[in-house]
Structures are given as structure tokens and as C-alpha cells.
Backbone as a chain_set.jsonl record, in Angstrom:
{"seq": "MYDEDLLNAIAIMSFIVGVANYNENLTQSDKDDIMNTLDQQTKEILIKVEEKLEKQNEMLRKILEKLNDCNRE", "coords": {"N": [[-60.389, -20.698, -58.106], [-63.111, -21.31, -57.477], [-64.077, -22.163, -60.297], [-62.209, -23.704, -61.152], [-62.783, -25.711, -59.651], [-65.199, -26.18, -59.823], [-65.129, -26.805, -63.182], [-63.456, -29.281, -62.635], [-66.106, -30.808, -61.39], [-67.188, -31.153, -63.895], [-65.88, -32.123, -65.229], [-65.339, -34.875, -64.563], [-68.034, -35.706, -64.131], [-68.709, -36.193, -66.797], [-66.967, -38.018, -67.245], [-68.896, -39.808, -66.386], [-70.537, -40.17, -67.546], [-69.807, -41.159, -69.937], [-68.802, -43.344, -69.388], [-71.288, -44.636, -68.407], [-72.633, -44.505, -70.736], [-70.451, -46.108, -72.681], [-71.548, -48.646, -71.521], [-73.54, -48.945, -71.699], [-74.05, -49.274, -74.817], [-72.351, -51.532, -74.935], [-73.756, -53.462, -73.577], [-76.241, -53.437, -75.885], [-75.143, -54.325, -77.799], [-74.434, -57.147, -76.779], [-77.221, -57.728, -76.694], [-77.456, -58.017, -79.769], [-75.853, -60.016, -80.302], [-76.735, -62.117, -79.175], [-79.393, -62.142, -80.203], [-78.684, -62.476, -83.387], [-77.767, -64.694, -82.897], [-79.709, -66.498, -81.447], [-80.67, -66.42, -84.267], [-79.119, -67.627, -86.292], [-79.779, -70.056, -84.952], [-82.352, -71.005, -85.18], [-83.062, -70.866, -88.164], [-80.683, -72.723, -88.706], [-82.592, -74.923, -87.538], [-85.252, -74.946, -88.393], [-84.506, -75.25, -91.405], [-83.364, -78.166, -90.887], [-85.882, -79.467, -89.754], [-87.176, -78.966, -92.328], [-85.773, -80.978, -93.338], [-86.755, -82.851, -92.203], [-89.371, -83.214, -92.763], [-89.72, -83.608, -95.377], [-88.691, -86.237, -96.198], [-90.387, -87.795, -94.576], [-92.668, -87.114, -96.696], [-91.518, -88.469, -98.618], [-92.02, -91.06, -97.61], [-94.876, -90.513, -97.473], [-95.736, -90.988, -99.622], [-94.448, -93.187, -101.538], [-96.233, -94.865, -98.825], [-98.184, -94.567, -99.878], [-98.648, -95.405, -102.478], [-97.637, -97.91, -102.721], [-100.171, -98.987, -101.723], [-102.01, -98.091, -103.448], [-101.05, -99.437, -105.722], [-102.258, -102.453, -104.702], [-104.622, -101.845, -104.042], [-105.371, -102.236, -107.148], [-105.019, -105.077, -107.497]], "CA": [[-60.773, -21.605, -57.514], [-64.572, -22.165, -58.002], [-64.028, -21.827, -62.039], [-61.373, -24.892, -60.998], [-63.731, -27.034, -59.163], [-66.328, -26.542, -61.673], [-64.406, -27.448, -64.388], [-63.448, -30.61, -62.551], [-66.859, -31.164, -61.185], [-67.153, -31.158, -65.574], [-65.134, -33.492, -66.131], [-66.033, -35.961, -63.545], [-69.64, -36.279, -64.649], [-68.452, -36.029, -68.158], [-66.549, -38.986, -67.569], [-69.314, -40.967, -65.472], [-72.235, -40.399, -68.82], [-69.543, -41.61, -71.284], [-68.838, -45.042, -68.708], [-72.573, -45.152, -68.34], [-72.83, -45.14, -72.965], [-70.205, -47.551, -72.861], [-71.965, -50.252, -70.745], [-75.276, -49.06, -73.008], [-73.623, -49.54, -76.105], [-71.585, -53.445, -74.324], [-75.39, -54.051, -73.491], [-76.589, -53.609, -77.177], [-73.382, -55.668, -78.225], [-74.262, -57.885, -76.739], [-78.315, -57.713, -77.313], [-77.123, -57.464, -80.9], [-74.613, -61.09, -80.779], [-77.999, -62.953, -78.821], [-79.859, -61.969, -81.584], [-78.229, -63.369, -84.073], [-77.236, -66.554, -82.7], [-80.467, -67.582, -82.428], [-81.254, -66.124, -85.641], [-78.462, -68.491, -86.313], [-80.041, -71.526, -84.817], [-83.834, -70.837, -85.883], [-82.934, -71.261, -89.46], [-80.722, -74.545, -88.708], [-83.583, -75.537, -86.484], [-86.11, -74.843, -89.817], [-83.59, -76.681, -92.308], [-83.782, -79.686, -90.141], [-87.291, -79.624, -89.189], [-87.811, -79.401, -93.748], [-85.743, -82.187, -94.542], [-87.319, -83.911, -91.893], [-91.191, -83.266, -93.68], [-89.065, -83.96, -97.034], [-88.449, -87.769, -95.409], [-91.498, -88.0, -94.166], [-93.403, -87.066, -97.185], [-91.434, -89.459, -99.119], [-92.389, -92.116, -97.636], [-95.962, -91.167, -97.601], [-95.94, -91.231, -101.124], [-94.467, -95.017, -101.31], [-97.025, -95.804, -98.725], [-99.576, -94.544, -100.785], [-98.326, -96.424, -103.994], [-98.607, -99.284, -102.452], [-101.839, -98.785, -100.704], [-103.167, -97.447, -104.625], [-100.923, -100.931, -106.093], [-103.265, -103.139, -103.231], [-106.594, -101.661, -104.326], [-104.991, -102.699, -107.849], [-105.052, -105.587, -107.516]], "C": [[-62.079, -21.779, -57.792], [-64.464, -22.52, -59.473], [-63.129, -23.312, -61.503], [-62.036, -26.013, -60.75], [-65.358, -27.285, -60.396], [-66.705, -27.199, -63.156], [-64.328, -29.359, -64.229], [-64.051, -31.61, -62.01], [-67.417, -31.894, -62.679], [-67.296, -32.077, -65.991], [-65.488, -34.634, -65.654], [-67.529, -36.627, -63.756], [-69.27, -36.255, -66.075], [-68.345, -37.598, -68.558], [-67.488, -40.157, -67.246], [-70.811, -41.213, -66.855], [-70.924, -41.308, -69.568], [-69.34, -43.171, -70.493], [-70.513, -45.634, -68.733], [-73.371, -45.349, -70.07], [-72.122, -46.047, -73.201], [-70.867, -48.719, -72.604], [-73.311, -50.372, -71.419], [-75.079, -50.049, -74.388], [-72.875, -51.5, -75.775], [-73.238, -53.665, -74.08], [-75.878, -54.072, -74.606], [-75.681, -54.785, -77.954], [-73.963, -56.65, -78.361], [-76.175, -59.005, -77.106], [-78.159, -58.294, -78.688], [-76.582, -59.557, -81.188], [-76.088, -62.015, -80.284], [-78.487, -63.303, -79.974], [-79.501, -62.545, -82.8], [-77.483, -64.582, -84.278], [-78.668, -66.991, -83.098], [-81.324, -66.981, -83.392], [-80.389, -67.747, -86.153], [-79.224, -69.633, -86.195], [-81.471, -71.862, -84.77], [-83.391, -71.091, -86.979], [-82.278, -72.672, -89.513], [-82.002, -75.144, -88.379], [-84.79, -75.761, -87.645], [-85.75, -75.782, -91.028], [-83.899, -77.992, -92.456], [-84.717, -80.21, -90.015], [-87.993, -79.763, -91.502], [-87.376, -80.164, -94.175], [-86.51, -83.289, -93.393], [-88.774, -84.566, -93.099], [-90.745, -83.752, -94.445], [-89.286, -85.792, -97.191], [-89.304, -88.487, -95.09], [-93.065, -88.128, -95.521], [-93.301, -87.989, -98.442], [-91.797, -90.771, -99.412], [-93.768, -92.388, -97.552], [-96.588, -91.836, -99.173], [-95.302, -92.692, -101.446], [-95.604, -95.73, -100.711], [-98.8, -95.81, -99.925], [-99.487, -94.918, -102.375], [-98.432, -97.848, -103.917], [-99.926, -99.642, -101.801], [-102.756, -99.363, -102.395], [-102.658, -98.952, -105.532], [-102.225, -102.219, -105.569], [-104.343, -103.174, -104.13], [-106.329, -102.007, -106.136], [-105.674, -103.578, -108.72], [-106.395, -106.777, -107.415]], "O": [[-62.198, -22.692, -58.609], [-65.049, -23.587, -59.657], [-63.952, -24.223, -61.596], [-61.975, -27.069, -61.38], [-66.009, -28.008, -61.15], [-67.625, -27.684, -63.814], [-64.726, -30.275, -64.948], [-63.6, -32.746, -61.866], [-67.977, -32.99, -62.663], [-68.085, -32.737, -66.667], [-65.992, -35.456, -66.42], [-67.934, -37.773, -63.557], [-70.394, -36.414, -66.552], [-68.939, -38.27, -69.402], [-67.201, -41.297, -67.612], [-71.675, -42.083, -66.965], [-71.32, -42.458, -69.756], [-69.774, -44.148, -71.103], [-70.856, -46.783, -69.011], [-74.305, -46.068, -70.426], [-72.6, -46.982, -73.844], [-70.802, -49.705, -73.338], [-73.991, -51.371, -71.653], [-75.652, -51.056, -74.806], [-73.079, -52.447, -76.535], [-73.696, -54.352, -74.993], [-76.255, -55.242, -74.672], [-75.857, -55.873, -78.503], [-74.19, -57.215, -79.431], [-76.376, -60.161, -77.481], [-78.883, -59.282, -78.811], [-76.981, -60.204, -82.157], [-76.547, -62.672, -81.218], [-78.254, -64.301, -80.655], [-80.385, -63.289, -83.225], [-76.909, -65.186, -85.184], [-79.046, -67.503, -84.151], [-82.553, -67.03, -83.335], [-81.012, -68.795, -86.327], [-79.418, -70.294, -87.215], [-81.806, -72.964, -84.336], [-83.102, -72.272, -86.782], [-82.82, -73.633, -90.059], [-82.413, -75.987, -89.177], [-85.232, -76.908, -87.71], [-86.397, -76.718, -91.498], [-84.36, -78.705, -93.346], [-84.737, -81.438, -90.103], [-88.943, -80.448, -91.881], [-87.84, -80.601, -95.228], [-86.792, -84.436, -93.741], [-89.034, -85.566, -93.768], [-91.321, -84.832, -94.575], [-89.885, -86.4, -98.077], [-89.232, -89.711, -95.205], [-94.069, -88.834, -95.422], [-94.241, -88.321, -99.165], [-91.913, -91.433, -100.444], [-94.251, -93.52, -97.53], [-97.402, -92.668, -99.574], [-96.257, -93.442, -101.645], [-96.126, -96.71, -101.242], [-99.736, -96.482, -100.36], [-100.316, -94.633, -103.24], [-98.997, -98.686, -104.621], [-100.401, -100.74, -101.511], [-103.552, -100.276, -102.618], [-103.558, -99.633, -106.024], [-102.985, -102.7, -106.409], [-104.846, -104.1, -104.767], [-107.46, -102.046, -106.621], [-106.349, -103.469, -109.744], [-106.159, -107.982, -107.496]]}, "num_chains": 1, "name": "protein.A"}
């Protein structure tokens, strides 16, 4: 009877450890999902910033051209 109780206790402990590991794995998976989402959002933001900066640089080039044209006259 004692051996059976011990085996049952070990089985219950194994189950509890398994559930704890499962929860930890879910937590890590959630963290990975969050990090991947943040990474994608960061890339998209950087692309938009680069596009805006390129447009701004083009406008500055045009302004400089006009200023140079005015100085030549």
C-alpha cells in the first residue's frame, strides 16, 4: 500500500511539474510572438521614416537649386 501511495504522489508531482513547464512554454511563446510583432512594427516604422526623409531631402535639393539659381542671376 505504501509503494502505491508513493507512486501516486510521484505521478501527481510529475503532472504538476508538467503543467508548470507547459505554462512556462506558453509564456515564452507569448514573449516570442510579442517580440516578433514589435520587430515587424519597428521595421515598418523605419521604412516610413526613410521614405519621409527621402522626400524631405528631395525638397531640400530643389530649394537649394532654386537658391543657387537666384544667386547666379
